[in-house]
C-alpha positions in Angstrom: 97.3 69.7 112.1 95.6 71.3 115.2 98.6 72.0 116.9 99.9 75.1 118.5 103.4 76.5 119.5 104.5 79.5 121.8 107.8 80.5 121.9 109.0 83.2 124.3 112.5 84.5 124.3 114.0 86.1 127.7 117.8 86.4 126.8 119.3 83.1 128.2 116.0 81.2 128.1 113.4 79.8 125.8 110.5 78.0 126.2 108.9 75.9 123.5 105.2 74.8 123.8 103.5 72.2 121.4 99.9 71.5 122.4 97.0 69.3 120.7 93.9 67.7 122.0 96.1 65.2 123.8 99.1 66.2 124.3 100.9 69.0 125.7 105.1 68.9 125.8 107.0 71.8 127.4 110.8 72.0 126.8 112.8 73.9 128.9 116.0 75.2 127.8 117.3 77.5 130.9 121.2 77.1 130.1 121.1 77.7 126.5 121.1 81.3 124.8 118.2 81.5 122.7 120.2 81.7 119.3 121.4 78.4 120.1 118.1 76.9 121.2 116.5 78.3 117.6 119.2 77.1 115.3 118.9 73.3 117.4 115.0 73.1 116.9 115.5 74.3 113.3 118.1 71.8 112.2 116.7 68.9 114.3 115.3 66.0 112.3 113.1 64.8 114.9 111.5 68.4 115.5 111.2 68.9 111.8 107.7 66.7 111.3 106.2 68.6 114.2 107.3 72.0 112.9 105.5 71.2 109.2 102.4 70.8 111.2 102.1 73.8 113.3 98.8 76.1 112.3 99.7 78.8 114.9 102.9 80.2 116.3 103.3 83.2 119.1 106.8 84.4 119.4 107.4 86.8 122.0 110.8 88.5 122.7 111.6 90.1 125.9 115.1 92.0 127.0 116.3 92.7 123.9 116.1 88.8 123.1 116.8 89.3 119.3 119.7 92.3 119.7 122.0 89.5 118.4 122.0 88.4 114.4 122.5 84.9 115.2 118.9 84.9 116.9 117.1 86.3 114.0 119.2 84.0 112.0 118.1 80.8 114.2 114.2 82.2 114.1 114.3 83.1 110.3 115.4 78.9 109.7 112.8 78.1 112.3 110.0 79.8 110.0 111.2 78.2 106.9 110.2 74.6 108.0 106.5 75.7 109.0 104.4 75.1 105.7 101.3 75.0 107.4 101.3 78.2 109.4 98.0 79.9 109.2 98.3 82.2 112.0 101.5 84.2 113.4 101.9 86.5 116.1 105.4 88.1 116.5 106.0 90.3 119.2 109.3 92.7 119.1 108.1 95.2 121.7 111.2 97.3 122.5 113.7 95.3 120.5 117.0 96.5 119.0 117.5 95.0 116.0 120.4 95.3 113.5 119.6 96.2 110.0 121.0 92.5 108.9 118.8 91.0 111.7 115.8 93.1 110.5 115.9 92.2 106.9 116.7 88.0 108.0 113.7 88.2 109.7 111.3 90.1 107.7 112.2 88.0 104.9 111.5 85.0 106.5 107.8 85.8 106.4 108.2 85.0 102.5 108.0 81.4 103.3 104.8 81.5 105.0 102.7 80.8 101.7 99.5 79.9 103.4 99.2 82.8 106.4 95.5 84.4 107.1 96.7 85.9 110.2 99.5 87.9 111.1 100.1 90.2 114.1 103.3 92.1 114.1 104.1 94.0 117.1 106.9 96.3 117.0 106.2 99.0 119.8 108.9 101.1 121.1 111.9 100.0 119.4 115.3 101.1 120.0 116.2 102.2 116.7 112.9 101.7 113.9 113.7 104.1 111.0 112.1 104.2 107.3 114.7 101.5 106.0 113.9 98.8 108.6 110.1 99.2 108.1 110.5 99.1 104.3 112.2 95.4 104.7 108.7 94.7 106.8 106.6 96.5 104.0 108.2 94.4 101.1 107.3 91.5 102.8 103.4 92.3 102.7 103.0 91.3 98.7 104.2 87.9 99.3 101.7 86.9 102.1 98.7 89.0 100.0 97.4 86.2 98.0 96.4 84.6 101.7 96.5 87.2 104.3 92.8 88.3 105.7 93.6 89.3 109.3 96.4 91.8 109.6 97.7 93.8 112.9 100.6 96.3 112.9 101.7 98.0 116.0 104.3 100.7 115.4 103.4 102.9 118.4 105.8 105.3 120.0 108.3 105.1 117.5 109.0 108.7 116.6 108.1 107.9 112.9 108.3 110.9 110.5 105.3 111.4 107.7 107.3 109.8 105.0 107.6 106.6 106.7 104.0 106.1 106.0 104.3 105.9 102.4 106.5 103.0 103.1 104.2 101.4 105.0 101.2 102.0 102.6 103.2 100.3 99.8 103.0 97.0 101.6 99.1 97.6 102.5 97.9 98.3 99.4 99.2 95.0 97.9 96.7 93.3 100.7 93.8 92.9 98.2 92.1 90.1 100.3 92.6 91.7 103.6 89.3 91.5 105.4 90.5 93.1 108.9 92.9 95.7 109.8 94.2 96.8 113.1 96.8 100.0 112.6 98.4 101.3 115.5 100.9 104.2 114.7 100.1 106.2 118.4 102.7 108.5 119.6 104.2 109.0 116.2 104.8 112.8 114.6 103.0 111.3 111.2 101.3 114.4 110.9 98.6 115.0 108.1 100.6 113.8 105.3 101.4 110.5 106.9 97.6 109.9 107.6 97.0 111.2 103.8 99.2 107.9 102.8 97.4 105.4 104.9 94.2 106.2 104.1 94.8 106.2 100.3 96.1 102.7 100.6 93.6 101.2 103.3 90.6 102.6 101.8 91.3 101.1 98.3 91.4 97.4 99.7 88.4 95.9 98.0 87.9 92.9 100.4 88.1 95.2 104.0 85.2 95.3 106.4 86.7 95.9 109.9 89.4 98.9 110.2 90.5 100.1 113.5 93.1 102.8 113.5 95.1 104.2 116.6 96.0 107.6 115.7 96.4 109.3 119.0 99.1 111.7 119.5 100.2 111.6 115.9 100.0 115.8 115.7 96.9 115.6 113.4 95.4 118.8 112.5 92.1 120.0 111.4 93.3 119.7 107.8 93.7 115.6 108.7 90.1 115.8 110.0 88.9 117.2 106.6 91.4 114.7 104.7 89.6 111.9 107.0 85.7 113.2 105.8 87.0 113.0 102.1 88.7 109.9 102.0 86.0 107.8 103.6 83.2 109.8 101.8 84.6 109.0 98.5 84.8 105.6 99.4 81.7 105.5 100.6 80.1 106.8 97.3 82.3 104.6 95.4 80.7 101.4 96.8 77.4 102.9 96.3 78.1 103.6 92.8 78.9 99.5 92.4 75.8 98.6 94.0 73.9 100.8 91.8 71.5 98.8 89.3 72.7 98.4 85.9 76.5 98.8 87.4 77.5 95.3 86.2 75.4 95.2 83.5 71.7 93.6 85.1 69.1 95.5 86.5 69.2 94.0 90.0 66.9 95.8 91.6 66.2 98.5 94.5 66.5 95.5 97.4 69.6 93.8 95.4 71.2 97.2 95.1 71.0 98.3 98.6 72.5 94.7 99.9 75.1 95.6 97.3 76.0 98.8 99.0 76.4 97.5 102.2 78.5 94.6 101.4 80.9 96.9 99.3 81.6 99.4 102.4 83.3 99.0 105.7 81.1 96.9 108.1 83.1 98.6 111.4 85.5 101.3 111.9 86.8 102.5 115.0 89.3 105.4 114.7 91.2 106.9 117.7 92.4 110.7 117.5 92.7 111.5 120.8 96.2 113.8 121.8 95.7 115.8 118.6 95.7 119.5 118.3 92.0 119.5 116.7 90.3 122.5 116.6 86.6 122.7 117.5 85.6 122.8 113.7 87.9 119.8 113.2 85.8 118.0 116.1 82.6 118.8 114.4 83.9 117.3 110.9 84.8 114.1 112.9 81.3 113.9 114.6 79.6 114.4 111.1 81.7 111.9 109.6 80.6 109.5 112.3 76.9 110.4 111.7 77.4 109.4 107.8 79.1 106.4 108.1 76.2 105.1 110.8 73.5 106.2 108.5 74.9 104.3 106.1 74.8 101.1 108.5 78.4 100.9 109.4 79.4 100.4 113.1 81.5 103.6 113.8 83.1 104.9 116.6 85.5 107.9 116.2 87.0 109.0 119.6 88.8 112.6 119.5 
């Protein structure tokens, strides 16, 4: 059950790697198209037992490897046999997926009922829009019962503010999420898009580590004040929950302080470089960083 697998798609070739403590098998298919290989692995009875034991999987596409719908269908079939998977890294950087291929891949995540860590990279897609993003967002509620660590990279996609509400819809269901890395840099999400993300993210009750890359997102001074308001409100709510008598018992000052720290973020990293921030906006962010650090949060805000 400690097996891991890595799959690299480069158009006409695929390497599939299984490794464990005492065995490493490498199978290279240089003459088959990636779609054929994926279907072969998913349908072959000899491999099915191995797939069911895998706990970690990395899939990386290159040279628009997922451009054909058949490739996505094959990969979807492959994932359907991985009942023990707890970690999935799906790198679809610079891919061009049709709506059908996008939907097929996103829906395949629903079969990974025990997944704890998901890394989804969709950086610089050829054609990522709100419709395609919505299919991935709708997959998150199916993973929510076990998902603890999530990284989403949507950098360089020209996503407008409205698409952030689509992403927020999926994020707000991840109630057990402890660590979130969200990269939306170089997308014109503006202040309204940031507002949608903050409302969803800061309401997650188990979240302890938060990293947001908001560089070059056209966030203004108003967005800085929005950041301050949302974070300080979340901080006040965590303090109220940790106060004596909140749960009907009088736990005392020491227990109360411990509860306050347990109920709020332990680490926050925000990158707002490249945004049109005024001097007053930067001052607000500096003040916010100080307030979070005073509470015991390891906070870094770069602007």
